[in-house]
Structures are given as structure tokens and as C-alpha cells.
Short mmCIF file of the C-alpha atoms (twelve columns), coordinates in Angstrom:
data_MODEL
# 
_entry.id   MODEL 
# 
loop_
_atom_site.group_PDB 
_atom_site.id 
_atom_site.type_symbol 
_atom_site.label_atom_id 
_atom_site.label_alt_id 
_atom_site.label_comp_id 
_atom_site.label_asym_id 
_atom_site.label_seq_id 
_atom_site.Cartn_x 
_atom_site.Cartn_y 
_atom_site.Cartn_z 
_atom_site.pdbx_PDB_model_num 
ATOM 1   C CA . UNK A 1   183.742 19.156 83.354  1 
ATOM 2   C CA . UNK A 2   179.954 19.210 83.412  1 
ATOM 3   C CA . UNK A 3   179.928 18.802 87.192  1 
ATOM 4   C CA . UNK A 4   181.786 22.090 87.484  1 
ATOM 5   C CA . UNK A 5   179.187 23.737 85.270  1 
ATOM 6   C CA . UNK A 6   176.301 22.510 87.450  1 
ATOM 7   C CA . UNK A 7   178.116 23.488 90.609  1 
ATOM 8   C CA . UNK A 8   178.898 26.911 89.195  1 
ATOM 9   C CA . UNK A 9   175.310 27.671 88.173  1 
ATOM 10  C CA . UNK A 10  174.028 26.456 91.551  1 
ATOM 11  C CA . UNK A 11  176.586 28.626 93.311  1 
ATOM 12  C CA . UNK A 12  175.707 31.653 91.117  1 
ATOM 13  C CA . UNK A 13  171.982 31.140 91.680  1 
ATOM 14  C CA . UNK A 14  172.455 30.859 95.463  1 
ATOM 15  C CA . UNK A 15  174.595 33.994 95.441  1 
ATOM 16  C CA . UNK A 16  171.937 35.920 93.489  1 
ATOM 17  C CA . UNK A 17  169.153 34.744 95.824  1 
ATOM 18  C CA . UNK A 18  171.169 35.526 98.961  1 
ATOM 19  C CA . UNK A 19  172.016 39.012 97.683  1 
ATOM 20  C CA . UNK A 20  168.448 39.663 96.586  1 
ATOM 21  C CA . UNK A 21  167.180 38.433 99.961  1 
ATOM 22  C CA . UNK A 22  169.396 41.026 101.633 1 
ATOM 23  C CA . UNK A 23  168.027 43.745 99.331  1 
ATOM 24  C CA . UNK A 24  164.448 42.682 100.096 1 
ATOM 25  C CA . UNK A 25  165.052 42.134 103.803 1 
ATOM 26  C CA . UNK A 26  163.811 38.522 103.506 1 
ATOM 27  C CA . UNK A 27  165.918 35.665 104.914 1 
ATOM 28  C CA . UNK A 28  163.817 32.766 103.563 1 
ATOM 29  C CA . UNK A 29  165.385 31.809 100.236 1 
ATOM 30  C CA . UNK A 30  162.221 30.077 99.022  1 
ATOM 31  C CA . UNK A 31  160.196 33.270 99.458  1 
ATOM 32  C CA . UNK A 32  162.928 35.272 97.720  1 
ATOM 33  C CA . UNK A 33  162.974 32.787 94.848  1 
ATOM 34  C CA . UNK A 34  159.173 32.845 94.490  1 
ATOM 35  C CA . UNK A 35  159.060 36.658 94.505  1 
ATOM 36  C CA . UNK A 36  161.952 36.870 92.028  1 
ATOM 37  C CA . UNK A 37  160.393 34.327 89.701  1 
ATOM 38  C CA . UNK A 38  157.059 36.169 89.854  1 
ATOM 39  C CA . UNK A 39  158.583 39.547 89.039  1 
ATOM 40  C CA . UNK A 40  160.629 38.002 86.224  1 
ATOM 41  C CA . UNK A 41  157.430 36.559 84.738  1 
ATOM 42  C CA . UNK A 42  155.700 39.943 84.924  1 
ATOM 43  C CA . UNK A 43  158.668 41.614 83.187  1 
ATOM 44  C CA . UNK A 44  158.966 38.790 80.645  1 
ATOM 45  C CA . UNK A 45  155.352 38.991 79.550  1 
ATOM 46  C CA . UNK A 46  155.665 42.706 78.769  1 
ATOM 47  C CA . UNK A 47  158.665 42.157 76.484  1 
ATOM 48  C CA . UNK A 48  158.881 41.097 72.838  1 
ATOM 49  C CA . UNK A 49  159.969 37.529 72.070  1 
ATOM 50  C CA . UNK A 50  163.333 38.805 70.825  1 
ATOM 51  C CA . UNK A 51  163.935 40.888 73.942  1 
ATOM 52  C CA . UNK A 52  162.910 37.972 76.171  1 
ATOM 53  C CA . UNK A 53  165.643 35.879 74.580  1 
ATOM 54  C CA . UNK A 54  168.255 38.613 74.923  1 
ATOM 55  C CA . UNK A 55  167.364 39.252 78.577  1 
ATOM 56  C CA . UNK A 56  167.271 35.548 79.487  1 
ATOM 57  C CA . UNK A 57  170.769 35.034 78.071  1 
ATOM 58  C CA . UNK A 58  172.112 37.225 80.899  1 
ATOM 59  C CA . UNK A 59  170.475 35.211 83.685  1 
ATOM 60  C CA . UNK A 60  172.109 32.267 85.482  1 
ATOM 61  C CA . UNK A 61  170.963 28.955 83.982  1 
ATOM 62  C CA . UNK A 62  168.701 27.927 86.881  1 
ATOM 63  C CA . UNK A 63  167.061 31.343 87.050  1 
ATOM 64  C CA . UNK A 64  166.698 31.345 83.254  1 
ATOM 65  C CA . UNK A 65  164.699 28.131 83.538  1 
ATOM 66  C CA . UNK A 66  162.369 29.752 86.078  1 
ATOM 67  C CA . UNK A 67  162.126 32.802 83.824  1 
ATOM 68  C CA . UNK A 68  160.786 30.696 80.956  1 
ATOM 69  C CA . UNK A 69  158.422 28.613 83.143  1 
ATOM 70  C CA . UNK A 70  154.779 28.891 82.028  1 
ATOM 71  C CA . UNK A 71  155.724 31.308 79.231  1 
ATOM 72  C CA . UNK A 72  153.408 31.341 76.226  1 
ATOM 73  C CA . UNK A 73  155.139 33.186 73.354  1 
ATOM 74  C CA . UNK A 74  151.867 33.577 71.459  1 
ATOM 75  C CA . UNK A 75  150.515 35.732 74.309  1 
ATOM 76  C CA . UNK A 76  153.407 38.178 74.575  1 
ATOM 77  C CA . UNK A 77  153.902 41.019 74.805  1 
ATOM 78  C CA . UNK A 78  150.889 41.735 76.950  1 
ATOM 79  C CA . UNK A 79  149.543 45.267 76.949  1 
ATOM 80  C CA . UNK A 80  150.584 46.937 80.162  1 
ATOM 81  C CA . UNK A 81  150.887 50.703 80.223  1 
ATOM 82  C CA . UNK A 82  150.507 51.561 83.908  1 
ATOM 83  C CA . UNK A 83  152.444 50.481 86.965  1 
ATOM 84  C CA . UNK A 84  149.236 49.471 88.742  1 
ATOM 85  C CA . UNK A 85  148.767 46.791 86.077  1 
ATOM 86  C CA . UNK A 86  152.187 45.414 86.961  1 
ATOM 87  C CA . UNK A 87  151.261 45.328 90.654  1 
ATOM 88  C CA . UNK A 88  147.983 43.511 89.922  1 
ATOM 89  C CA . UNK A 89  149.741 40.943 87.733  1 
ATOM 90  C CA . UNK A 90  152.317 40.316 90.455  1 
ATOM 91  C CA . UNK A 91  149.565 39.741 93.048  1 
ATOM 92  C CA . UNK A 92  147.711 37.374 90.687  1 
ATOM 93  C CA . UNK A 93  150.833 35.296 90.052  1 
ATOM 94  C CA . UNK A 94  152.655 35.330 93.384  1 
ATOM 95  C CA . UNK A 95  152.089 32.026 95.209  1 
ATOM 96  C CA . UNK A 96  154.438 32.476 98.155  1 
ATOM 97  C CA . UNK A 97  153.593 31.853 101.808 1 
ATOM 98  C CA . UNK A 98  154.296 35.443 102.848 1 
ATOM 99  C CA . UNK A 99  152.164 38.396 101.732 1 
ATOM 100 C CA . UNK A 100 154.443 40.780 99.869  1 
ATOM 101 C CA . UNK A 101 153.823 44.361 98.778  1 
ATOM 102 C CA . UNK A 102 154.487 44.624 95.036  1 
ATOM 103 C CA . UNK A 103 155.190 48.364 95.475  1 
ATOM 104 C CA . UNK A 104 158.236 47.343 97.518  1 
ATOM 105 C CA . UNK A 105 159.229 44.106 95.810  1 
ATOM 106 C CA . UNK A 106 159.074 45.051 92.119  1 
ATOM 107 C CA . UNK A 107 161.280 48.165 92.302  1 
ATOM 108 C CA . UNK A 108 163.846 46.390 94.481  1 
ATOM 109 C CA . UNK A 109 164.035 43.440 92.095  1 
ATOM 110 C CA . UNK A 110 164.418 45.765 89.107  1 
ATOM 111 C CA . UNK A 111 167.148 47.585 91.053  1 
ATOM 112 C CA . UNK A 112 168.802 44.224 91.766  1 
ATOM 113 C CA . UNK A 113 168.611 43.249 88.079  1 
ATOM 114 C CA . UNK A 114 170.263 46.548 87.150  1 
ATOM 115 C CA . UNK A 115 173.313 45.395 89.128  1 
ATOM 116 C CA . UNK A 116 173.392 41.967 87.481  1 
ATOM 117 C CA . UNK A 117 172.289 42.506 83.878  1 
ATOM 118 C CA . UNK A 118 174.288 44.602 81.426  1 
ATOM 119 C CA . UNK A 119 173.471 48.291 81.136  1 
ATOM 120 C CA . UNK A 120 172.866 47.788 77.408  1 
ATOM 121 C CA . UNK A 121 170.226 45.134 78.035  1 
ATOM 122 C CA . UNK A 122 168.509 47.237 80.680  1 
ATOM 123 C CA . UNK A 123 168.463 50.128 78.194  1 
ATOM 124 C CA . UNK A 124 166.939 47.851 75.534  1 
ATOM 125 C CA . UNK A 125 164.156 46.811 77.929  1 
ATOM 126 C CA . UNK A 126 163.380 50.403 78.889  1 
ATOM 127 C CA . UNK A 127 163.285 51.449 75.244  1 
ATOM 128 C CA . UNK A 128 160.298 49.229 74.492  1 
ATOM 129 C CA . UNK A 129 158.248 50.139 77.569  1 
ATOM 130 C CA . UNK A 130 155.465 52.710 77.537  1 
ATOM 131 C CA . UNK A 131 156.269 56.058 79.188  1 
ATOM 132 C CA . UNK A 132 154.925 55.375 82.697  1 
ATOM 133 C CA . UNK A 133 156.664 51.984 82.942  1 
ATOM 134 C CA . UNK A 134 159.868 53.441 81.459  1 
ATOM 135 C CA . UNK A 135 159.929 56.143 84.166  1 
ATOM 136 C CA . UNK A 136 159.169 53.565 86.883  1 
ATOM 137 C CA . UNK A 137 161.941 51.329 85.538  1 
ATOM 138 C CA . UNK A 138 164.480 54.170 85.585  1 
ATOM 139 C CA . UNK A 139 163.654 55.056 89.215  1 
ATOM 140 C CA . UNK A 140 163.762 51.372 90.210  1 
ATOM 141 C CA . UNK A 141 167.194 50.895 88.630  1 
ATOM 142 C CA . UNK A 142 168.570 53.574 90.926  1 
ATOM 143 C CA . UNK A 143 167.750 51.287 93.869  1 
ATOM 144 C CA . UNK A 144 170.329 48.774 92.619  1 
# 
């Protein structure tokens, strides 16, 4: 029974990465994974501990593990009021082999998440963001 669970989460994770790669126009799954993991960490660190837990529960198991990687609950939520701060944080954290534009990657990943995560959870996330990030989030969701 457990083998089916592992196979299912691997299959779901691969499906998510393949679909996200199409959205981003990137064929290399490792680059897609690294970009996704980086954006997830940027989002995670802006959320409250409770919201992090709620959001993570909607992610596939393998992606959820990446989401929690290097998380320090005592340092969240970080203060981030402007979209430029999100871009800078992405550039500081992204360790992929390909240079990516956060102005393209972040909105597309938020749009992708809006297709995969429940509308209620996306609404909860938006509700705790400052005005500029809330507006950016809403526009990005429409890309999904």
C-alpha cells in the first residue's frame, strides 16, 4: 500500500513540474523545480506560521518537503510590503543554473498555484498580504 503512495506522490510531483515547466516555457525539470522551490520559500516566509501550515497541506508531499526546507519559524513572517522586495528575495535565494527574471517567474508560479491550490486558501493568503502584494497576487492569479 505504501508503494502506491510513494508512486502517487512522485507522479503528482512530476505532473506539477511538467505543467509548470510548460507555463514557464522551461523544459529542464531541475530548473523548474529550483525556481518553484525558490518562489515557494519567498511566499512561505511572508506568511504566518498558521497560514504556512494550511498552505503546505495542499501541496504534494514531495513539494511540501521542499516548501519547508530551510524554514525558520522564529523568523516568519518577514516584513515585505513591496513587490520589488519579493523580486530581490527571489534573486538572493535562487541557485539555479539559468538566470531567470523574477518579474516573469513569480507571477507565473502564483498563477500556477491558483490552479492547484483551493480558492479558499488563495483567498486566505491574499487576506494577510499588504496592499501592493495583495494587488500583485490578484493579477498573478489571473495568469493561472
